[in-house]
C-alpha distance (Angstrom), angle and dihedral (degrees) to the residues before:
residue distance angle dihedral
M1 . . .
T2 3.78 . .
N3 3.78 129.0 .
A4 3.78 110.0 -127.6
T5 3.79 141.0 168.5
V6 3.79 122.1 -130.0
A7 3.79 105.0 -123.0
D8 3.81 97.3 178.8
L9 3.81 141.2 1.7
A10 3.81 119.2 -160.0
A11 3.79 137.2 169.8
A12 3.81 116.2 -111.6
S13 3.79 134.1 -178.4
N14 3.83 90.9 -106.9
G15 3.82 96.9 42.5
R16 3.79 129.5 -69.0
T17 3.77 128.9 -37.5
L18 3.79 123.1 -138.5
Q19 3.77 119.0 -160.1
I20 3.80 104.4 -153.8
R21 3.79 128.3 -171.6
Y22 3.77 125.7 -158.3
K23 3.79 138.4 167.3
D24 3.81 96.5 -77.7
G25 3.80 101.1 35.4
E26 3.76 143.0 -58.3
Q27 3.79 138.7 -77.5
T28 3.80 139.9 -167.5
V29 3.81 115.4 -127.8
I30 3.81 125.1 -168.5
V31 3.82 112.4 -139.3
P32 3.84 116.1 -161.3
P33 3.83 116.6 -123.8
S34 3.83 90.2 -114.5
T35 3.83 92.0 62.8
S36 3.80 116.8 97.7
I37 3.79 118.5 -130.9
V38 3.80 109.7 -155.9
T39 3.79 128.5 -156.3
F40 3.80 122.2 -161.1
K41 3.78 120.6 -144.5
H42 3.77 136.0 162.3
A43 3.78 115.8 -89.8
G44 3.78 138.1 160.2
R45 3.76 135.5 -105.4
E46 3.80 90.6 -88.2
L47 3.83 87.4 90.0
L48 3.82 90.1 64.0
V49 3.79 98.7 87.9
P50 3.82 131.5 137.4
G51 3.80 110.0 -76.3
A52 3.82 95.8 19.7
S53 3.80 117.4 139.2
V54 3.80 107.9 -113.8
S55 3.77 141.0 172.1
L56 3.77 125.9 -178.3
T57 3.75 145.8 -179.5
A58 3.78 118.6 -135.3
Q59 3.78 137.9 -172.1
E60 3.79 127.9 -153.7
V61 3.81 109.6 -119.4
A62 3.81 120.0 178.1
G63 3.82 90.9 -19.3
K64 3.83 94.0 -50.6
L65 3.78 128.6 100.4
T66 3.80 113.4 -119.7
A67 3.81 121.5 -167.3
R68 3.81 110.7 -122.9
R69 3.81 96.8 -179.5
I70 3.80 132.8 6.9
N71 3.80 123.0 -163.1
A72 3.80 114.4 -162.6
G73 3.78 124.0 -172.0
R74 3.76 130.3 -122.5
D75 3.80 113.2 149.6
G76 3.80 85.0 -17.9
F77 3.79 124.5 -24.1
S78 3.79 124.9 -41.6
L79 3.78 125.3 -170.5
A80 3.78 102.6 -106.9
Y81 3.80 108.1 178.9
């Protein structure tokens, strides 16, 4: 696994192309049209409704799990809290 930054996203006849940059260089990756590209943005608790798609990270504090970050989906995932 390599950490990279997306430098450019463009439409192509066979999908979308991502130009990614990482520590030792850069690379162009073709992403099929069926692949979701998700953007995170700040949102409020109103996204936390029954049936919403969520993922979270939690930390054990004093024997209890405490949510540190909750991602809730609406047209992809949005940072909820």
